[in-house]
PDB file of N, CA, C and O in Angstrom, chain B, residues numbered from 101:
ATOM      1  N   MET B 101      55.730  52.068 117.910  1.00  0.00           N
ATOM      2  CA  MET B 101      57.267  52.889 118.373  1.00  0.00           C
ATOM      3  C   MET B 101      57.418  52.364 119.618  1.00  0.00           C
ATOM      4  O   MET B 101      56.359  52.547 120.219  1.00  0.00           O
ATOM      5  N   SER B 102      58.382  51.680 120.451  1.00  0.00           N
ATOM      6  CA  SER B 102      58.610  51.899 121.875  1.00  0.00           C
ATOM      7  C   SER B 102      59.264  52.681 122.480  1.00  0.00           C
ATOM      8  O   SER B 102      59.957  53.403 121.763  1.00  0.00           O
ATOM      9  N   LYS B 103      59.358  52.895 123.870  1.00  0.00           N
ATOM     10  CA  LYS B 103      59.773  53.921 124.547  1.00  0.00           C
ATOM     11  C   LYS B 103      61.380  53.994 124.443  1.00  0.00           C
ATOM     12  O   LYS B 103      61.811  55.146 124.474  1.00  0.00           O
ATOM     13  N   PRO B 104      62.309  53.009 124.329  1.00  0.00           N
ATOM     14  CA  PRO B 104      63.761  53.221 124.132  1.00  0.00           C
ATOM     15  C   PRO B 104      63.809  53.732 122.652  1.00  0.00           C
ATOM     16  O   PRO B 104      64.771  54.383 122.245  1.00  0.00           O
ATOM     17  N   ALA B 105      62.799  53.433 121.909  1.00  0.00           N
ATOM     18  CA  ALA B 105      63.140  53.910 120.226  1.00  0.00           C
ATOM     19  C   ALA B 105      62.795  55.299 120.309  1.00  0.00           C
ATOM     20  O   ALA B 105      63.498  56.094 119.686  1.00  0.00           O
ATOM     21  N   LEU B 106      61.620  55.802 121.121  1.00  0.00           N
ATOM     22  CA  LEU B 106      61.548  57.315 121.261  1.00  0.00           C
ATOM     23  C   LEU B 106      62.710  57.853 122.016  1.00  0.00           C
ATOM     24  O   LEU B 106      62.909  59.059 122.154  1.00  0.00           O
ATOM     25  N   ILE B 107      63.175  57.281 122.311  1.00  0.00           N
ATOM     26  CA  ILE B 107      64.018  58.024 123.717  1.00  0.00           C
ATOM     27  C   ILE B 107      65.456  58.460 122.728  1.00  0.00           C
ATOM     28  O   ILE B 107      66.045  59.536 122.629  1.00  0.00           O
ATOM     29  N   ASN B 108      65.750  56.887 121.960  1.00  0.00           N
ATOM     30  CA  ASN B 108      67.017  57.168 120.922  1.00  0.00           C
ATOM     31  C   ASN B 108      66.928  58.015 119.597  1.00  0.00           C
ATOM     32  O   ASN B 108      67.864  58.150 118.809  1.00  0.00           O
ATOM     33  N   GLN B 109      65.494  58.645 119.441  1.00  0.00           N
ATOM     34  CA  GLN B 109      65.336  59.327 118.188  1.00  0.00           C
ATOM     35  C   GLN B 109      65.337  60.573 118.676  1.00  0.00           C
ATOM     36  O   GLN B 109      65.647  61.529 117.965  1.00  0.00           O
ATOM     37  N   LEU B 110      64.931  60.720 120.156  1.00  0.00           N
ATOM     38  CA  LEU B 110      65.045  62.105 120.584  1.00  0.00           C
ATOM     39  C   LEU B 110      66.134  62.596 121.050  1.00  0.00           C
ATOM     40  O   LEU B 110      66.178  63.811 121.247  1.00  0.00           O
ATOM     41  N   LYS B 111      67.354  61.713 121.359  1.00  0.00           N
ATOM     42  CA  LYS B 111      68.707  61.494 121.636  1.00  0.00           C
ATOM     43  C   LYS B 111      69.280  62.235 120.479  1.00  0.00           C
ATOM     44  O   LYS B 111      69.618  63.413 120.595  1.00  0.00           O
ATOM     45  N   GLU B 112      69.412  61.473 119.201  1.00  0.00           N
ATOM     46  CA  GLU B 112      69.816  61.766 117.855  1.00  0.00           C
ATOM     47  C   GLU B 112      69.289  63.256 117.498  1.00  0.00           C
ATOM     48  O   GLU B 112      70.171  64.004 117.076  1.00  0.00           O
ATOM     49  N   LYS B 113      67.989  63.801 117.601  1.00  0.00           N
ATOM     50  CA  LYS B 113      67.996  64.932 117.541  1.00  0.00           C
ATOM     51  C   LYS B 113      68.503  66.016 118.769  1.00  0.00           C
ATOM     52  O   LYS B 113      68.613  67.167 118.345  1.00  0.00           O
ATOM     53  N   ASN B 114      68.795  65.858 120.063  1.00  0.00           N
ATOM     54  CA  ASN B 114      68.916  66.778 120.797  1.00  0.00           C
ATOM     55  C   ASN B 114      70.235  66.128 121.495  1.00  0.00           C
ATOM     56  O   ASN B 114      70.159  65.733 122.659  1.00  0.00           O
ATOM     57  N   PRO B 115      71.479  66.025 120.737  1.00  0.00           N
ATOM     58  CA  PRO B 115      72.495  65.463 121.650  1.00  0.00           C
ATOM     59  C   PRO B 115      73.264  65.591 122.859  1.00  0.00           C
ATOM     60  O   PRO B 115      74.076  64.862 123.429  1.00  0.00           O
ATOM     61  N   ASN B 116      72.531  67.300 123.201  1.00  0.00           N
ATOM     62  CA  ASN B 116      72.780  67.685 124.029  1.00  0.00           C
ATOM     63  C   ASN B 116      72.703  67.075 125.561  1.00  0.00           C
ATOM     64  O   ASN B 116      73.443  67.094 126.545  1.00  0.00           O
ATOM     65  N   LEU B 117      71.436  66.536 125.240  1.00  0.00           N
ATOM     66  CA  LEU B 117      70.325  65.932 126.441  1.00  0.00           C
ATOM     67  C   LEU B 117      71.004  64.584 126.577  1.00  0.00           C
ATOM     68  O   LEU B 117      71.415  63.992 125.579  1.00  0.00           O
ATOM     69  N   ASN B 118      71.116  64.130 127.708  1.00  0.00           N
ATOM     70  CA  ASN B 118      71.325  62.463 128.006  1.00  0.00           C
ATOM     71  C   ASN B 118      70.253  62.073 127.842  1.00  0.00           C
ATOM     72  O   ASN B 118      69.308  62.830 127.618  1.00  0.00           O
ATOM     73  N   LYS B 119      70.124  60.388 127.940  1.00  0.00           N
ATOM     74  CA  LYS B 119      68.921  59.861 127.823  1.00  0.00           C
ATOM     75  C   LYS B 119      68.293  59.686 129.010  1.00  0.00           C
ATOM     76  O   LYS B 119      67.119  59.316 129.022  1.00  0.00           O
ATOM     77  N   SER B 120      68.943  59.913 130.099  1.00  0.00           N
ATOM     78  CA  SER B 120      68.295  59.674 131.349  1.00  0.00           C
ATOM     79  C   SER B 120      67.260  61.172 132.073  1.00  0.00           C
ATOM     80  O   SER B 120      66.429  61.274 132.976  1.00  0.00           O
ATOM     81  N   GLU B 121      68.065  62.392 130.810  1.00  0.00           N
ATOM     82  CA  GLU B 121      66.766  63.212 130.987  1.00  0.00           C
ATOM     83  C   GLU B 121      65.568  63.244 129.885  1.00  0.00           C
ATOM     84  O   GLU B 121      64.493  63.839 129.970  1.00  0.00           O
ATOM     85  N   ILE B 122      66.173  62.249 128.590  1.00  0.00           N
ATOM     86  CA  ILE B 122      65.027  62.672 128.005  1.00  0.00           C
ATOM     87  C   ILE B 122      63.884  61.912 128.499  1.00  0.00           C
ATOM     88  O   ILE B 122      62.720  62.247 128.276  1.00  0.00           O
ATOM     89  N   GLU B 123      64.387  60.405 129.485  1.00  0.00           N
ATOM     90  CA  GLU B 123      63.356  59.597 129.924  1.00  0.00           C
ATOM     91  C   GLU B 123      62.543  60.309 130.892  1.00  0.00           C
ATOM     92  O   GLU B 123      61.360  60.015 131.063  1.00  0.00           O
ATOM     93  N   THR B 124      63.246  61.416 131.657  1.00  0.00           N
ATOM     94  CA  THR B 124      62.464  61.950 132.823  1.00  0.00           C
ATOM     95  C   THR B 124      61.672  62.991 131.871  1.00  0.00           C
ATOM     96  O   THR B 124      60.593  63.278 132.389  1.00  0.00           O
ATOM     97  N   ILE B 125      61.873  63.604 130.704  1.00  0.00           N
ATOM     98  CA  ILE B 125      60.880  64.462 130.175  1.00  0.00           C
ATOM     99  C   ILE B 125      59.508  63.741 129.725  1.00  0.00           C
ATOM    100  O   ILE B 125      58.335  64.065 129.911  1.00  0.00           O
ATOM    101  N   ILE B 126      60.111  62.611 129.043  1.00  0.00           N
ATOM    102  CA  ILE B 126      58.997  61.927 128.591  1.00  0.00           C
ATOM    103  C   ILE B 126      58.341  61.129 129.732  1.00  0.00           C
ATOM    104  O   ILE B 126      57.516  60.459 129.112  1.00  0.00           O
ATOM    105  N   GLN B 127      58.229  60.833 130.912  1.00  0.00           N
ATOM    106  CA  GLN B 127      57.785  60.206 131.910  1.00  0.00           C
ATOM    107  C   GLN B 127      57.186  61.180 132.607  1.00  0.00           C
ATOM    108  O   GLN B 127      56.428  60.590 133.377  1.00  0.00           O
ATOM    109  N   SER B 128      57.079  62.506 132.802  1.00  0.00           N
ATOM    110  CA  SER B 128      56.335  63.757 133.141  1.00  0.00           C
ATOM    111  C   SER B 128      55.213  64.294 132.335  1.00  0.00           C
ATOM    112  O   SER B 128      54.209  64.921 132.673  1.00  0.00           O
ATOM    113  N   PHE B 129      55.714  63.817 130.986  1.00  0.00           N
ATOM    114  CA  PHE B 129      54.300  64.226 130.019  1.00  0.00           C
ATOM    115  C   PHE B 129      53.448  63.225 129.976  1.00  0.00           C
ATOM    116  O   PHE B 129      52.243  63.417 129.816  1.00  0.00           O
ATOM    117  N   LEU B 130      53.917  62.176 130.097  1.00  0.00           N
ATOM    118  CA  LEU B 130      52.614  60.856 130.418  1.00  0.00           C
ATOM    119  C   LEU B 130      52.065  60.810 131.474  1.00  0.00           C
ATOM    120  O   LEU B 130      50.933  60.327 131.507  1.00  0.00           O
ATOM    121  N   ARG B 131      52.828  61.412 132.972  1.00  0.00           N
ATOM    122  CA  ARG B 131      52.239  61.745 134.180  1.00  0.00           C
ATOM    123  C   ARG B 131      51.284  62.417 134.068  1.00  0.00           C
ATOM    124  O   ARG B 131      50.150  62.133 134.454  1.00  0.00           O
ATOM    125  N   GLY B 132      51.683  63.527 133.449  1.00  0.00           N
ATOM    126  CA  GLY B 132      50.857  65.097 133.169  1.00  0.00           C
ATOM    127  C   GLY B 132      49.229  64.278 132.224  1.00  0.00           C
ATOM    128  O   GLY B 132      48.096  64.581 132.597  1.00  0.00           O
ATOM    129  N   ILE B 133      49.407  63.556 131.367  1.00  0.00           N
ATOM    130  CA  ILE B 133      48.319  63.218 130.717  1.00  0.00           C
ATOM    131  C   ILE B 133      47.527  62.469 131.183  1.00  0.00           C
ATOM    132  O   ILE B 133      46.319  62.484 130.948  1.00  0.00           O
ATOM    133  N   THR B 134      48.430  61.300 132.303  1.00  0.00           N
ATOM    134  CA  THR B 134      47.173  60.570 133.260  1.00  0.00           C
ATOM    135  C   THR B 134      46.580  60.993 134.139  1.00  0.00           C
ATOM    136  O   THR B 134      45.463  60.557 134.418  1.00  0.00           O
ATOM    137  N   LEU B 135      47.180  61.979 134.826  1.00  0.00           N
ATOM    138  CA  LEU B 135      46.625  63.143 135.855  1.00  0.00           C
ATOM    139  C   LEU B 135      45.234  64.163 135.421  1.00  0.00           C
ATOM    140  O   LEU B 135      44.309  64.617 136.095  1.00  0.00           O
ATOM    141  N   ALA B 136      45.522  64.246 134.250  1.00  0.00           N
ATOM    142  CA  ALA B 136      44.330  64.842 133.977  1.00  0.00           C
ATOM    143  C   ALA B 136      43.207  63.907 133.451  1.00  0.00           C
ATOM    144  O   ALA B 136      42.068  64.342 133.622  1.00  0.00           O
ATOM    145  N   LEU B 137      43.293  63.014 132.999  1.00  0.00           N
ATOM    146  CA  LEU B 137      42.305  61.693 132.669  1.00  0.00           C
ATOM    147  C   LEU B 137      41.655  61.374 134.009  1.00  0.00           C
ATOM    148  O   LEU B 137      40.450  61.518 134.214  1.00  0.00           O
ATOM    149  N   GLN B 138      42.697  60.849 135.076  1.00  0.00           N
ATOM    150  CA  GLN B 138      42.126  61.004 136.021  1.00  0.00           C
ATOM    151  C   GLN B 138      41.157  61.958 136.905  1.00  0.00           C
ATOM    152  O   GLN B 138      40.318  61.685 137.763  1.00  0.00           O
ATOM    153  N   ASP B 139      41.578  63.115 136.385  1.00  0.00           N
ATOM    154  CA  ASP B 139      40.760  64.195 137.227  1.00  0.00           C
ATOM    155  C   ASP B 139      39.336  63.983 136.223  1.00  0.00           C
ATOM    156  O   ASP B 139      38.304  64.363 136.776  1.00  0.00           O
ATOM    157  N   GLY B 140      39.217  63.585 135.224  1.00  0.00           N
ATOM    158  CA  GLY B 140      38.084  63.556 134.238  1.00  0.00           C
ATOM    159  C   GLY B 140      38.188  64.504 133.187  1.00  0.00           C
ATOM    160  O   GLY B 140      37.440  64.350 132.222  1.00  0.00           O
ATOM    161  N   ARG B 141      38.980  65.456 133.201  1.00  0.00           N
ATOM    162  CA  ARG B 141      39.417  66.288 131.928  1.00  0.00           C
ATOM    163  C   ARG B 141      40.287  65.737 130.750  1.00  0.00           C
ATOM    164  O   ARG B 141      41.278  65.008 130.788  1.00  0.00           O
ATOM    165  N   SER B 142      39.520  66.388 129.523  1.00  0.00           N
ATOM    166  CA  SER B 142      40.577  65.466 128.652  1.00  0.00           C
ATOM    167  C   SER B 142      41.696  66.294 128.049  1.00  0.00           C
ATOM    168  O   SER B 142      41.726  67.499 128.300  1.00  0.00           O
ATOM    169  N   VAL B 143      42.725  65.679 127.184  1.00  0.00           N
ATOM    170  CA  VAL B 143      43.849  66.474 126.779  1.00  0.00           C
ATOM    171  C   VAL B 143      43.566  66.186 125.539  1.00  0.00           C
ATOM    172  O   VAL B 143      43.056  65.217 124.976  1.00  0.00           O
ATOM    173  N   GLU B 144      44.204  67.729 125.033  1.00  0.00           N
ATOM    174  CA  GLU B 144      43.912  67.751 123.608  1.00  0.00           C
ATOM    175  C   GLU B 144      45.749  68.388 123.091  1.00  0.00           C
ATOM    176  O   GLU B 144      46.124  69.415 123.658  1.00  0.00           O
ATOM    177  N   LEU B 145      46.491  67.877 122.307  1.00  0.00           N
ATOM    178  CA  LEU B 145      47.556  68.125 122.032  1.00  0.00           C
ATOM    179  C   LEU B 145      47.441  68.714 120.338  1.00  0.00           C
ATOM    180  O   LEU B 145      47.266  67.974 119.371  1.00  0.00           O
ATOM    181  N   ARG B 146      47.555  69.894 120.293  1.00  0.00           N
ATOM    182  CA  ARG B 146      47.464  70.354 118.582  1.00  0.00           C
ATOM    183  C   ARG B 146      47.871  69.569 118.137  1.00  0.00           C
ATOM    184  O   ARG B 146      48.548  68.704 118.693  1.00  0.00           O
ATOM    185  N   ASN B 147      47.496  69.648 116.646  1.00  0.00           N
ATOM    186  CA  ASN B 147      47.836  68.954 115.263  1.00  0.00           C
ATOM    187  C   ASN B 147      48.135  67.659 115.648  1.00  0.00           C
ATOM    188  O   ASN B 147      48.880  67.086 114.854  1.00  0.00           O
ATOM    189  N   PHE B 148      47.832  67.088 116.500  1.00  0.00           N
ATOM    190  CA  PHE B 148      48.182  65.381 117.027  1.00  0.00           C
ATOM    191  C   PHE B 148      46.728  64.706 117.411  1.00  0.00           C
ATOM    192  O   PHE B 148      46.369  63.674 116.845  1.00  0.00           O
ATOM    193  N   GLY B 149      46.045  65.248 118.247  1.00  0.00           N
ATOM    194  CA  GLY B 149      44.781  64.659 118.936  1.00  0.00           C
ATOM    195  C   GLY B 149      44.395  64.746 120.163  1.00  0.00           C
ATOM    196  O   GLY B 149      45.005  65.400 121.009  1.00  0.00           O
ATOM    197  N   LYS B 150      43.202  64.008 120.408  1.00  0.00           N
ATOM    198  CA  LYS B 150      42.541  64.529 121.880  1.00  0.00           C
ATOM    199  C   LYS B 150      42.554  63.192 122.293  1.00  0.00           C
ATOM    200  O   LYS B 150      42.319  62.186 121.624  1.00  0.00           O
ATOM    201  N   PHE B 151      42.831  63.288 123.370  1.00  0.00           N
ATOM    202  CA  PHE B 151      42.344  62.024 124.482  1.00  0.00           C
ATOM    203  C   PHE B 151      41.063  62.529 125.445  1.00  0.00           C
ATOM    204  O   PHE B 151      40.941  63.658 125.918  1.00  0.00           O
ATOM    205  N   TYR B 152      40.299  61.592 125.583  1.00  0.00           N
ATOM    206  CA  TYR B 152      39.049  61.964 126.442  1.00  0.00           C
ATOM    207  C   TYR B 152      38.427  60.613 126.899  1.00  0.00           C
ATOM    208  O   TYR B 152      38.939  59.509 126.713  1.00  0.00           O
ATOM    209  N   LEU B 153      37.341  60.846 127.473  1.00  0.00           N
ATOM    210  CA  LEU B 153      37.008  59.902 128.616  1.00  0.00           C
ATOM    211  C   LEU B 153      35.366  59.441 128.276  1.00  0.00           C
ATOM    212  O   LEU B 153      34.457  60.208 128.594  1.00  0.00           O
ATOM    213  N   ARG B 154      35.106  58.251 127.669  1.00  0.00           N
ATOM    214  CA  ARG B 154      33.681  57.540 127.966  1.00  0.00           C
ATOM    215  C   ARG B 154      32.997  57.169 128.739  1.00  0.00           C
ATOM    216  O   ARG B 154      33.667  56.501 129.527  1.00  0.00           O
ATOM    217  N   ARG B 155      31.840  57.198 129.062  1.00  0.00           N
ATOM    218  CA  ARG B 155      31.505  56.499 130.233  1.00  0.00           C
ATOM    219  C   ARG B 155      30.543  55.435 129.201  1.00  0.00           C
ATOM    220  O   ARG B 155      29.812  55.751 128.262  1.00  0.00           O
ATOM    221  N   ILE B 156      30.838  54.126 129.743  1.00  0.00           N
ATOM    222  CA  ILE B 156      29.916  53.185 129.786  1.00  0.00           C
ATOM    223  C   ILE B 156      29.049  52.763 130.398  1.00  0.00           C
ATOM    224  O   ILE B 156      29.458  52.441 131.514  1.00  0.00           O
ATOM    225  N   LYS B 157      27.965  52.570 130.261  1.00  0.00           N
ATOM    226  CA  LYS B 157      26.603  52.248 130.991  1.00  0.00           C
ATOM    227  C   LYS B 157      26.652  50.876 131.539  1.00  0.00           C
ATOM    228  O   LYS B 157      27.293  50.175 130.756  1.00  0.00           O
ATOM    229  N   GLU B 158      26.208  50.154 132.639  1.00  0.00           N
ATOM    230  CA  GLU B 158      26.029  49.336 133.366  1.00  0.00           C
ATOM    231  C   GLU B 158      25.105  48.977 132.423  1.00  0.00           C
ATOM    232  O   GLU B 158      24.264  49.601 131.776  1.00  0.00           O
ATOM    233  N   ASN B 159      25.741  46.857 132.546  1.00  0.00           N
ATOM    234  CA  ASN B 159      24.391  46.024 131.776  1.00  0.00           C
ATOM    235  C   ASN B 159      24.142  44.903 132.323  1.00  0.00           C
ATOM    236  O   ASN B 159      24.974  43.999 132.410  1.00  0.00           O
ATOM    237  N   PHE B 160      22.773  44.836 132.821  1.00  0.00           N
ATOM    238  CA  PHE B 160      22.567  43.782 133.894  1.00  0.00           C
ATOM    239  C   PHE B 160      22.230  42.575 132.752  1.00  0.00           C
ATOM    240  O   PHE B 160      21.952  41.542 133.360  1.00  0.00           O
ATOM    241  N   ARG B 161      22.181  42.427 131.593  1.00  0.00           N
ATOM    242  CA  ARG B 161      21.969  41.272 131.359  1.00  0.00           C
ATOM    243  C   ARG B 161      22.955  40.778 130.056  1.00  0.00           C
ATOM    244  O   ARG B 161      22.745  40.178 129.001  1.00  0.00           O
ATOM    245  N   ALA B 162      24.309  41.449 130.816  1.00  0.00           N
ATOM    246  CA  ALA B 162      25.536  40.441 129.448  1.00  0.00           C
ATOM    247  C   ALA B 162      25.551  39.147 129.604  1.00  0.00           C
ATOM    248  O   ALA B 162      25.484  38.660 130.733  1.00  0.00           O
ATOM    249  N   ARG B 163      25.629  38.498 128.652  1.00  0.00           N
ATOM    250  CA  ARG B 163      26.021  37.052 128.648  1.00  0.00           C
ATOM    251  C   ARG B 163      27.444  36.744 128.342  1.00  0.00           C
ATOM    252  O   ARG B 163      28.136  37.256 127.463  1.00  0.00           O
ATOM    253  N   ASN B 164      27.847  35.625 129.395  1.00  0.00           N
ATOM    254  CA  ASN B 164      29.005  35.236 128.968  1.00  0.00           C
ATOM    255  C   ASN B 164      29.066  34.248 127.708  1.00  0.00           C
ATOM    256  O   ASN B 164      28.201  33.398 127.498  1.00  0.00           O
ATOM    257  N   PRO B 165      30.162  34.450 126.911  1.00  0.00           N
ATOM    258  CA  PRO B 165      29.699  33.912 125.407  1.00  0.00           C
ATOM    259  C   PRO B 165      30.046  32.093 125.797  1.00  0.00           C
ATOM    260  O   PRO B 165      29.197  31.229 125.573  1.00  0.00           O
ATOM    261  N   LYS B 166      31.003  31.873 126.214  1.00  0.00           N
ATOM    262  CA  LYS B 166      31.588  30.651 126.829  1.00  0.00           C
ATOM    263  C   LYS B 166      30.886  29.969 127.802  1.00  0.00           C
ATOM    264  O   LYS B 166      31.158  28.774 127.682  1.00  0.00           O
ATOM    265  N   THR B 167      30.102  30.161 128.720  1.00  0.00           N
ATOM    266  CA  THR B 167      28.831  29.372 129.277  1.00  0.00           C
ATOM    267  C   THR B 167      27.283  29.653 128.873  1.00  0.00           C
ATOM    268  O   THR B 167      26.321  28.932 129.138  1.00  0.00           O
ATOM    269  N   ASN B 168      27.284  30.875 128.171  1.00  0.00           N
ATOM    270  CA  ASN B 168      26.142  31.433 128.017  1.00  0.00           C
ATOM    271  C   ASN B 168      25.294  31.800 129.643  1.00  0.00           C
ATOM    272  O   ASN B 168      24.092  31.697 129.886  1.00  0.00           O
ATOM    273  N   GLU B 169      26.075  32.109 130.290  1.00  0.00           N
ATOM    274  CA  GLU B 169      25.429  32.651 131.590  1.00  0.00           C
ATOM    275  C   GLU B 169      25.047  34.026 131.353  1.00  0.00           C
ATOM    276  O   GLU B 169      25.524  34.656 130.409  1.00  0.00           O
ATOM    277  N   ILE B 170      24.215  34.524 132.159  1.00  0.00           N
ATOM    278  CA  ILE B 170      23.754  36.039 132.513  1.00  0.00           C
ATOM    279  C   ILE B 170      24.728  36.618 133.604  1.00  0.00           C
ATOM    280  O   ILE B 170      24.825  36.029 134.680  1.00  0.00           O
ATOM    281  N   ILE B 171      25.466  37.781 133.345  1.00  0.00           N
ATOM    282  CA  ILE B 171      26.477  38.465 134.385  1.00  0.00           C
ATOM    283  C   ILE B 171      26.384  39.791 134.437  1.00  0.00           C
ATOM    284  O   ILE B 171      25.676  40.219 133.526  1.00  0.00           O
ATOM    285  N   TYR B 172      26.830  40.639 135.160  1.00  0.00           N
ATOM    286  CA  TYR B 172      26.414  41.586 135.461  1.00  0.00           C
ATOM    287  C   TYR B 172      27.656  42.788 134.999  1.00  0.00           C
ATOM    288  O   TYR B 172      28.772  42.472 135.412  1.00  0.00           O
ATOM    289  N   LYS B 173      27.619  43.684 134.459  1.00  0.00           N
ATOM    290  CA  LYS B 173      28.854  44.338 134.066  1.00  0.00           C
ATOM    291  C   LYS B 173      28.619  45.675 134.574  1.00  0.00           C
ATOM    292  O   LYS B 173      27.836  46.447 134.019  1.00  0.00           O
ATOM    293  N   PRO B 174      29.243  45.953 135.561  1.00  0.00           N
ATOM    294  CA  PRO B 174      29.062  47.447 135.935  1.00  0.00           C
ATOM    295  C   PRO B 174      29.346  48.777 134.886  1.00  0.00           C
ATOM    296  O   PRO B 174      29.772  48.763 133.731  1.00  0.00           O
ATOM    297  N   GLU B 175      28.973  49.833 135.678  1.00  0.00           N
ATOM    298  CA  GLU B 175      29.497  50.962 134.724  1.00  0.00           C
ATOM    299  C   GLU B 175      31.161  51.436 134.877  1.00  0.00           C
ATOM    300  O   GLU B 175      31.752  51.277 135.945  1.00  0.00           O
ATOM    301  N   ARG B 176      31.659  51.884 133.971  1.00  0.00           N
ATOM    302  CA  ARG B 176      33.085  52.026 133.417  1.00  0.00           C
ATOM    303  C   ARG B 176      33.739  52.824 132.689  1.00  0.00           C
ATOM    304  O   ARG B 176      32.954  53.197 131.818  1.00  0.00           O
ATOM    305  N   VAL B 177      34.706  53.292 132.544  1.00  0.00           N
ATOM    306  CA  VAL B 177      35.231  54.579 132.151  1.00  0.00           C
ATOM    307  C   VAL B 177      36.212  53.585 130.785  1.00  0.00           C
ATOM    308  O   VAL B 177      36.618  52.424 130.841  1.00  0.00           O
ATOM    309  N   LYS B 178      36.319  54.453 129.828  1.00  0.00           N
ATOM    310  CA  LYS B 178      37.068  54.258 128.409  1.00  0.00           C
ATOM    311  C   LYS B 178      37.928  55.621 128.309  1.00  0.00           C
ATOM    312  O   LYS B 178      37.808  56.711 128.868  1.00  0.00           O
ATOM    313  N   ILE B 179      38.572  55.263 127.649  1.00  0.00           N
ATOM    314  CA  ILE B 179      39.958  56.451 127.269  1.00  0.00           C
ATOM    315  C   ILE B 179      39.763  55.876 125.683  1.00  0.00           C
ATOM    316  O   ILE B 179      39.968  54.751 125.227  1.00  0.00           O
ATOM    317  N   LYS B 180      39.282  57.117 125.038  1.00  0.00           N
ATOM    318  CA  LYS B 180      39.109  57.295 123.689  1.00  0.00           C
ATOM    319  C   LYS B 180      40.363  58.402 123.147  1.00  0.00           C
ATOM    320  O   LYS B 180      40.871  59.289 123.833  1.00  0.00           O
ATOM    321  N   PHE B 181      40.670  58.080 121.789  1.00  0.00           N
ATOM    322  CA  PHE B 181      41.514  58.958 120.911  1.00  0.00           C
ATOM    323  C   PHE B 181      40.572  59.415 119.828  1.00  0.00           C
ATOM    324  O   PHE B 181      39.671  58.705 119.383  1.00  0.00           O
ATOM    325  N   LYS B 182      40.844  60.689 119.416  1.00  0.00           N
ATOM    326  CA  LYS B 182      40.302  61.143 118.337  1.00  0.00           C
ATOM    327  C   LYS B 182      41.469  62.038 117.619  1.00  0.00           C
ATOM    328  O   LYS B 182      41.609  63.121 118.186  1.00  0.00           O
ATOM    329  N   ALA B 183      42.263  61.853 116.597  1.00  0.00           N
ATOM    330  CA  ALA B 183      42.892  62.045 115.692  1.00  0.00           C
ATOM    331  C   ALA B 183      42.617  63.335 115.118  1.00  0.00           C
ATOM    332  O   ALA B 183      41.508  63.374 114.586  1.00  0.00           O
ATOM    333  N   SER B 184      43.382  64.567 115.049  1.00  0.00           N
ATOM    334  CA  SER B 184      43.282  65.719 114.336  1.00  0.00           C
ATOM    335  C   SER B 184      43.357  65.724 112.822  1.00  0.00           C
ATOM    336  O   SER B 184      43.813  64.815 112.129  1.00  0.00           O
ATOM    337  N   SER B 185      42.879  66.801 112.429  1.00  0.00           N
ATOM    338  CA  SER B 185      42.642  66.915 110.749  1.00  0.00           C
ATOM    339  C   SER B 185      43.993  66.697 110.275  1.00  0.00           C
ATOM    340  O   SER B 185      44.190  65.901 109.358  1.00  0.00           O
ATOM    341  N   ASN B 186      45.103  67.446 110.913  1.00  0.00           N
ATOM    342  CA  ASN B 186      46.341  67.003 110.340  1.00  0.00           C
ATOM    343  C   ASN B 186      46.668  65.841 110.137  1.00  0.00           C
ATOM    344  O   ASN B 186      47.149  65.344 109.118  1.00  0.00           O
ATOM    345  N   LEU B 187      46.328  65.225 111.429  1.00  0.00           N
ATOM    346  CA  LEU B 187      47.074  63.823 111.561  1.00  0.00           C
ATOM    347  C   LEU B 187      46.346  63.079 110.400  1.00  0.00           C
ATOM    348  O   LEU B 187      47.115  62.371 109.750  1.00  0.00           O
ATOM    349  N   ASN B 188      45.200  63.069 110.032  1.00  0.00           N
ATOM    350  CA  ASN B 188      44.570  62.252 109.471  1.00  0.00           C
ATOM    351  C   ASN B 188      44.733  62.903 107.957  1.00  0.00           C
ATOM    352  O   ASN B 188      43.874  62.410 107.225  1.00  0.00           O
ATOM    353  N   LYS B 189      45.247  63.490 107.529  1.00  0.00           N
ATOM    354  CA  LYS B 189      45.584  64.040 106.839  1.00  0.00           C
ATOM    355  C   LYS B 189      46.818  63.387 106.131  1.00  0.00           C
ATOM    356  O   LYS B 189      46.970  62.995 104.974  1.00  0.00           O
ATOM    357  N   ILE B 190      47.790  63.409 107.410  1.00  0.00           N
ATOM    358  CA  ILE B 190      49.534  63.125 107.103  1.00  0.00           C
ATOM    359  C   ILE B 190      49.229  61.043 107.073  1.00  0.00           C
ATOM    360  O   ILE B 190      50.025  60.218 106.623  1.00  0.00           O
ATOM    361  N   LEU B 191      48.018  60.791 107.628  1.00  0.00           N
ATOM    362  CA  LEU B 191      48.031  59.291 107.558  1.00  0.00           C
ATOM    363  C   LEU B 191      47.048  58.646 105.979  1.00  0.00           C
ATOM    364  O   LEU B 191      46.904  57.485 105.596  1.00  0.00           O
ATOM    365  N   ASN B 192      46.617  59.721 105.481  1.00  0.00           N
ATOM    366  CA  ASN B 192      45.864  59.169 104.520  1.00  0.00           C
ATOM    367  C   ASN B 192      46.408  59.704 103.165  1.00  0.00           C
ATOM    368  O   ASN B 192      45.696  59.546 102.173  1.00  0.00           O
ATOM    369  N   LYS B 193      47.567  60.301 103.045  1.00  0.00           N
ATOM    370  CA  LYS B 193      48.092  60.692 101.959  1.00  0.00           C
ATOM    371  C   LYS B 193      48.406  59.766 101.228  1.00  0.00           C
ATOM    372  O   LYS B 193      48.928  59.991 100.136  1.00  0.00           O
TER     373      LYS B 193
END
């Protein structure tokens, strides 16, 4: 689902809010999640799931598959998502 589709769906359920207010609410929500992850904290949304960070170790002997050249990959951080048990039940019905 794209952001405009989400805004339209929320507009149908909340006709007293205009689209710019709904977009501001969504932007604030996403900004809150982004700031928490930047600070190294995890974000848990009950009955939906959990966003958390996973550190990937540096690799001194990685290979470029195209040229077969040995390259260095520095330590990095990836965002992971773990669905809640309720969301898993809904998806696996």
